[in-house]
Steps between C-alpha positions, in 0.01 A plus 500: 500500500555199275698713255713647778560155646601369160738792444658473845531123517546349159808700413686252725290183499204333332148577616469131585716566807225727631196294411646184652513665841194520718603731783318689771482879485777527762720261304437694177606815685828339597547369145438840339739666746766236434468531123515879525823472695631269226425760234136463397374841396191557714379855559457552875150634429408168335640266767180444698283469190744249353490291817118518494505383137728205574313396813162520323613296200771270638394420857485165680126474431550522122527183290850361454684590182488227236768524236366479145598193303734564214479328164618146532382459857194300584376148492552447125866607488775241520875529513663357187 
């Protein structure tokens, strides 16, 4: 399902948009339906499995997303 989620979602936005959210299964259902209406290509046969994938991996009980630090960020960097 990860490949199908990537194909359906990242053609319009970064994966970070997904992993930042921690939604319930019902909320993921609404989100998938909304995105499908907005043009995300989700096969109707994959809808429930996709919602299961999102709710298993990006639910409220999962740890919060922590953005990776980019080069130049951190305690040793200083603005010049």
